[in-house]
C-alpha positions in Angstrom: 57.4 31.4 -16.4 59.6 32.3 -19.3 63.0 33.9 -19.1 62.1 36.8 -21.4 64.4 37.4 -24.3 65.2 41.0 -25.3 63.4 42.2 -28.4 65.9 43.7 -30.7 67.9 46.3 -28.7 65.1 46.6 -26.1 64.2 50.0 -27.4 62.7 49.8 -30.9 60.0 47.7 -32.5 60.4 47.2 -36.3 57.6 47.9 -38.8 55.0 45.2 -38.6 56.6 43.6 -35.6 55.2 42.9 -32.1 56.9 42.1 -28.9 55.8 38.5 -28.2 54.7 37.2 -24.8 58.1 35.6 -24.3 60.0 38.8 -25.2 60.5 42.1 -23.4 61.8 45.6 -24.0 64.3 47.2 -21.6 63.3 47.0 -18.0 62.7 50.7 -17.8 60.2 50.6 -20.7 58.7 47.4 -19.3 58.0 49.0 -15.9 56.4 52.0 -17.7 54.2 49.6 -19.7 53.2 47.8 -16.5 52.1 51.1 -15.0 50.0 51.7 -18.1 48.2 48.4 -17.6 47.4 49.2 -14.0 45.9 52.6 -15.0 43.9 51.0 -17.9 42.2 48.4 -15.7 41.9 50.6 -12.7 38.5 52.2 -13.3 36.5 48.9 -13.5 38.6 47.1 -10.9 37.6 49.5 -8.1 34.2 50.6 -9.3 32.7 47.1 -9.4 33.8 46.1 -5.9 32.1 49.2 -4.6 28.9 48.3 -6.5 29.0 44.8 -5.0 29.7 46.1 -1.5 33.2 44.8 -1.3 36.5 46.6 -0.3 38.1 48.3 -3.4 41.6 48.4 -1.8 41.4 44.6 -1.2 40.1 44.1 -4.8 43.1 46.0 -6.3 45.6 44.1 -4.1 44.1 40.7 -4.9 44.0 41.6 -8.6 47.8 41.9 -8.5 48.1 38.5 -6.8 45.6 36.9 -9.1 47.4 38.3 -12.2 50.7 36.7 -11.1 48.9 33.4 -10.4 47.2 33.5 -13.8 50.5 34.0 -15.5 51.9 30.9 -13.7 49.0 28.8 -14.8 49.3 29.7 -18.5 53.1 29.4 -18.3 53.6 33.0 -19.2 52.1 32.5 -22.7 48.9 34.5 -22.4 49.3 38.2 -21.6 46.4 39.3 -19.4 45.6 41.3 -16.3 42.9 39.9 -14.0 40.9 42.9 -12.8 37.4 42.9 -11.2 34.7 41.1 -13.2 31.3 42.5 -13.9 29.8 39.1 -14.6 28.7 38.6 -11.0 27.3 42.1 -10.3 23.8 41.2 -11.2 23.8 38.0 -9.1 25.3 39.9 -6.2 22.6 42.6 -6.5 20.0 39.8 -6.2 21.8 38.4 -3.1 21.8 41.8 -1.5 18.1 42.3 -2.3 17.3 39.0 -0.4 19.2 40.2 2.6 22.4 38.3 2.0 25.5 39.2 3.9 28.9 40.1 2.4 30.3 36.8 3.6 27.5 35.0 1.7 28.3 37.1 -1.4 32.0 36.1 -1.4 31.0 32.5 -0.6 28.8 32.3 -3.7 31.5 33.9 -5.9 34.1 31.4 -4.5 32.0 28.4 -5.5 31.5 29.9 -8.9 35.2 30.4 -9.3 35.9 26.8 -8.5 33.2 25.7 -11.0 34.9 27.9 -13.6 38.3 26.5 -12.7 37.1 22.9 -13.2 35.4 23.8 -16.4 38.7 25.1 -17.6 40.4 21.8 -16.7 37.8 19.9 -18.6 38.2 22.2 -21.7 42.0 21.7 -21.4 41.6 17.9 -21.8 38.5 17.8 -24.0 39.5 20.6 -26.4 38.1 24.1 -27.1 35.4 22.7 -29.4 33.3 21.7 -26.4 32.7 25.3 -25.7 30.8 26.1 -28.9 28.8 22.8 -28.6 27.6 23.4 -25.1 27.4 27.2 -25.3 26.9 28.4 -28.9 27.1 32.1 -29.7 23.3 32.4 -29.6 23.3 31.3 -26.0 26.4 33.1 -24.8 25.2 36.4 -26.4 21.9 36.1 -24.6 23.5 35.4 -21.2 25.8 38.4 -21.6 22.9 40.6 -22.6 20.7 39.7 -19.7 23.6 40.1 -17.2 24.0 43.7 -18.4 20.3 44.7 -18.8 19.3 43.1 -15.6 21.4 45.7 -13.8 19.4 48.7 -15.0 17.3 48.9 -11.8 20.6 49.0 -9.7 21.5 52.3 -11.4 18.0 53.7 -11.6 17.1 52.9 -8.0 20.3 53.2 -6.1 23.0 55.4 -7.7 21.3 57.8 -10.0 18.9 59.3 -7.4 21.8 60.2 -5.1 22.8 63.1 -7.3 20.9 63.0 -10.6 22.5 66.1 -12.2 26.1 65.0 -11.4 25.1 61.5 -12.8 23.8 63.1 -16.0 26.9 65.3 -16.5 29.3 62.4 -15.8 27.4 60.2 -18.2 27.6 62.8 -21.0 31.3 63.4 -20.2 32.1 59.7 -20.5 30.2 59.3 -23.8 32.0 62.3 -25.3 35.4 61.3 -23.9 35.1 57.8 -25.3 34.8 59.2 -28.9 36.7 62.4 -28.6 39.9 61.4 -26.8 42.6 59.6 -28.8 45.3 57.1 -28.0 45.8 55.9 -24.5 43.4 58.5 -23.0 40.6 57.2 -25.2 41.2 53.7 -23.8 40.9 54.8 -20.2 37.9 57.1 -20.8 36.1 55.4 -17.8 38.9 56.3 -15.4 39.2 59.9 -16.9 35.4 60.4 -16.5 35.6 59.1 -12.9 38.3 61.5 -12.0 36.4 64.3 -13.7 33.2 63.5 -11.8 35.1 63.2 -8.5 36.6 66.7 -9.0 33.4 68.2 -10.3 31.5 66.9 -7.2 34.1 68.5 -4.9 33.8 71.8 -6.7 30.0 71.7 -6.4 30.4 71.1 -2.6 32.5 74.2 -2.3 30.2 76.3 -4.5 26.7 75.2 -3.7 27.2 73.3 -0.4 25.7 70.0 0.7 22.8 68.2 -1.0 19.9 66.3 0.5 19.5 62.8 -0.9 19.6 59.1 0.0 23.2 57.9 0.4 23.1 54.3 -0.6 19.9 52.6 0.5 19.4 54.8 3.6 16.9 57.6 4.2 17.6 61.0 2.6 20.0 63.1 4.6 22.0 66.3 4.1 25.6 65.5 3.2 28.5 66.6 1.0 29.0 64.8 -2.2 32.7 64.1 -1.3 33.3 63.0 2.3 36.9 62.4 3.1 36.6 61.8 6.9 37.7 58.2 6.4 40.5 59.3 4.1 42.0 61.6 6.7 41.9 58.9 9.4 43.4 56.2 7.2 47.0 55.3 7.4 49.4 55.5 4.4 50.6 51.9 4.8 49.0 48.7 6.0 46.7 45.9 5.1 43.1 46.4 4.1 40.8 46.4 7.1 39.2 43.3 8.5 35.4 43.3 8.1 33.2 44.6 11.0 29.7 44.8 9.4 28.2 46.0 12.7 30.2 49.2 12.3 29.9 49.3 8.5 33.5 48.1 7.8 34.0 45.7 4.8 37.3 44.2 4.2 39.2 40.9 4.8 36.8 38.2 5.9 36.0 34.5 5.6 33.2 33.5 3.2 30.0 31.6 4.1 27.9 29.5 1.9 24.2 29.4 0.9 22.9 27.2 -1.9 20.2 29.8 -2.8 22.8 32.5 -3.3 25.3 30.3 -5.1 22.7 29.6 -7.8 22.2 33.3 -8.3 25.8 33.9 -9.4 26.5 30.7 -11.3 25.4 32.2 -14.6 28.4 34.5 -14.5 30.5 31.4 -15.2 29.1 31.1 -18.7 30.0 34.7 -19.5 33.6 34.2 -18.2 34.1 31.1 -20.3 33.3 33.0 -23.4 35.3 36.0 -22.2 38.5 34.1 -21.5 38.2 32.1 -24.7 37.7 35.3 -26.7 40.7 37.0 -25.0 43.0 34.1 -25.9 41.9 34.0 -29.5 42.2 37.8 -29.9 45.8 37.7 -28.6 46.7 34.7 -30.8 45.3 36.4 -33.9 47.5 39.5 -33.4 50.7 37.8 -32.2 50.5 34.9 -34.7 51.0 32.4 -31.8 49.0 29.2 -31.6 47.4 29.7 -28.2 44.5 27.3 -28.6 46.2 24.8 -26.2 46.1 27.5 -23.5 42.3 28.3 -23.6 41.6 25.7 -20.9 44.5 26.9 -18.8 43.3 30.5 -19.1 39.8 29.7 -18.1 41.0 27.5 -15.2 43.5 30.2 -14.1 40.8 32.8 -14.0 38.4 30.5 -12.1 40.9 29.5 -9.4 42.1 33.1 -9.2 38.5 34.2 -8.5 38.3 31.5 -5.8 41.5 32.7 -4.2 40.4 36.3 -4.2 37.0 35.5 -2.7 38.5 33.3 0.0 39.8 36.4 1.7 36.9 38.7 0.8 38.1 40.0 -2.5 36.2 40.5 -5.7 35.9 38.1 -8.7 38.4 38.5 -11.5 38.5 38.4 -15.3 40.6 39.5 -18.3 40.2 43.1 -19.2 39.4 44.5 -22.7 41.2 47.8 -21.7 44.5 45.9 -21.5 44.0 44.4 -24.9 43.7 48.0 -26.2 47.0 48.9 -24.6 48.7 45.9 -26.1 47.2 46.6 -29.6 48.4 50.3 -29.4 51.9 49.6 -28.2 52.4 46.3 -30.0 53.9 44.9 -26.8 52.4 41.6 -25.7 55.2 40.8 -23.2 54.0 39.0 -20.1 56.9 40.7 -18.3 54.8 43.9 -18.3 52.0 42.1 -16.6 54.3 40.8 -13.9 55.3 44.4 -13.2 51.6 45.5 -13.3 50.7 42.8 -10.7 53.5 43.9 -8.4 52.4 47.6 -8.7 48.8 46.6 -7.9 49.9 44.7 -4.8 51.9 47.7 -3.5 48.9 50.0 -4.1 46.8 47.5 -2.1 49.0 48.1 0.9 47.8 51.7 1.3 44.6 52.1 3.3 44.5 55.8 2.5 44.4 54.9 -1.2 41.6 52.5 -0.5 39.6 55.2 1.4 39.9 57.6 -1.5 38.4 54.9 -3.8 35.6 54.1 -1.4 34.7 57.8 -1.1 33.7 58.0 -4.8 30.4 60.0 -4.9 27.2 58.0 -5.7 26.2 60.4 -8.4 29.5 59.8 -10.2 29.1 56.1 -10.1 25.5 56.5 -11.4 26.7 58.3 -14.5 29.4 55.8 -15.2 27.3 52.7 -14.6 24.5 53.8 -16.9 27.1 53.5 -19.7 28.9 50.4 -18.4 25.9 48.3 -17.8 24.4 49.2 -21.2 27.7 48.3 -22.8 27.6 44.9 -21.1 24.2 44.2 -22.5 25.1 45.3 -26.0 28.1 43.1 -26.1 25.6 40.2 -26.2 24.1 41.7 -29.4 27.7 42.1 -30.7 28.3 38.3 -30.3 25.1 37.6 -32.2 26.0 40.0 -35.0 29.5 38.7 -35.5 28.4 35.1 -35.5 25.5 35.7 -37.9 22.8 34.4 -35.5 19.5 33.9 -37.4 16.5 35.0 -35.3 14.2 34.3 -38.3 14.5 30.6 -37.2 12.3 29.6 -34.2 15.0 27.3 -33.0 16.9 30.5 -32.0 14.1 33.0 -31.5 11.7 31.2 -29.1 14.0 30.0 -26.3 16.1 33.1 -26.4 13.1 35.4 -26.3 11.7 33.6 -23.2 15.1 33.5 -21.3 15.8 37.2 -21.9 12.5 38.4 -20.6 12.7 36.2 -17.5 16.2 37.3 -16.8 15.9 41.0 -17.6 12.5 41.3 -15.9 13.7 39.6 -12.7 11.0 37.0 -13.0 11.1 34.5 -10.1 10.1 30.9 -9.6 9.4 30.1 -6.0 10.0 26.5 -4.8 9.7 27.0 -1.1 9.9 29.7 1.6 13.7 29.4 1.6 14.5 28.7 -2.0 13.6 30.4 -5.2 15.1 31.0 -8.7 14.8 34.3 -10.4 16.4 36.9 -12.6 19.7 36.0 -14.2 19.8 32.5 -12.7 16.4 31.4 -14.0 16.8 33.3 -17.3 20.1 31.5 -17.9 18.6 28.1 -17.1 15.8 28.7 -19.5 18.2 29.9 -22.2 20.4 26.8 -22.1 17.9 24.1 -21.4 15.3 25.3 -23.8 17.8 26.1 -26.6 19.2 22.5 -26.5 15.7 21.0 -26.1 14.5 23.0 -29.1 17.5 21.8 -31.1 16.7 18.2 -30.2 13.0 18.5 -31.1 13.6 20.8 -34.1 16.0 18.3 -35.7 13.0 16.1 -36.4 11.1 18.9 -38.1 12.0 19.2 -41.8 10.5 22.7 -42.1 13.1 24.0 -39.6 16.0 22.3 -41.3 15.3 23.1 -44.9 18.4 24.7 -46.4 18.1 28.2 -47.7 20.3 30.0 -50.3 23.7 30.7 -48.8 23.2 28.5 -45.7 24.5 25.1 -45.0 21.9 22.4 -44.4 21.0 22.3 -40.7 22.6 25.7 -39.9 20.8 28.1 -37.6 23.4 30.8 -37.4 23.5 32.5 -40.7 25.4 32.3 -44.0 27.7 29.5 -45.1 31.0 29.7 -43.4 32.4 26.3 -44.2 35.5 27.8 -45.8 36.2 30.1 -42.9 35.4 28.7 -39.5 33.9 31.3 -37.2 35.6 32.1 -33.9 33.6 33.5 -31.0 34.5 37.1 -30.5 35.8 38.6 -27.3 32.9 39.1 -24.9 34.5 41.5 -22.5 32.4 42.5 -19.5 34.6 45.2 -18.2 
């Protein structure tokens, strides 16, 4: 880790300047910036563990530990907060649908984290160019898209029906806030909408009384939208609880492993490779630092951090787009602020009462937020295609991507035996990657598919000639 040098007088940033990763402002300002980073990542970091059936208090605590671990791996050169990743939510939903336990969920995520870590090590030694060869933008965009859109049934079948009118109002509020709020509030619109929905649900309980609906996957019952029984009984200080699934308690636990379930979440690794690479490139572009040698380190750091978090029952981690927004607005890229943010998150994780408040978030509120979040994840895939000029007029791109998307989004399954099947995101991702590269191999021998068109390099399948300006894959943030 660097010994951060003071930027100017520690108070002011000159016109056109940024505070580099190895610099810092005064410690008072740095602590304040660290708090901002915690707030900005907070919405997604505790919403997604709830969706995956994991403990949000433990997720926040481990996000702090994992952020500090990540900063050590990248030698303090890449400013990033590792909050909860959405890349595995679809796979986890498939595991739950097949009767998988929480331990099997974290076991599958742990293995995926290790795979991501070793992929990062390979990239570190082979160079970042291997990413675009194995996973070109047309493929990574499709994987990101099917991860998001495959989750639509989770919202429609589980969360929205719990309180459809609250879900609708929260959805509208989030959309409006994201375009109406300015500055820092605009960047944390998810958290602001969540707080609004929480308070709104509490007011409805006082005014109109309880509702009758299914809470989670159970039968419809009469209940209040906001139930704080567990909050009142929780202590202010202490570790997250240890899991006791017989009594409905999810917390610290050891993972277990199932090959069938591991395969279901492995596609998330592809999304995280693109996401971490894009994060490093985005920071490098703004700060002017050459961070390409740290792409492999960043991917490995995120992968092993995910494995560490899952080993104790925590949630998978990733870099957060919200934190890039904070850095761009403040022009402060100091990794010292992220060290402070990690420490703050760890301290918050030592409050069971804080965790109980998070876990008591009404289902209708989550429904309204997830409608937007899952749709945004899917559309980020389209953004990757657009910014890389992917040409879907060429069958080399169109045919394999079309097949993989429908298989993945439609949850199509391929059954091999009574105990093993592939479906949804896993099968869709395999079709995308294998068939894309197979089509490239076969199509290279078809002169009609490789005939150069005006403005395109010979052999190009991804749009206009960019030989004078090499494309970089954009940030594919899933949070």
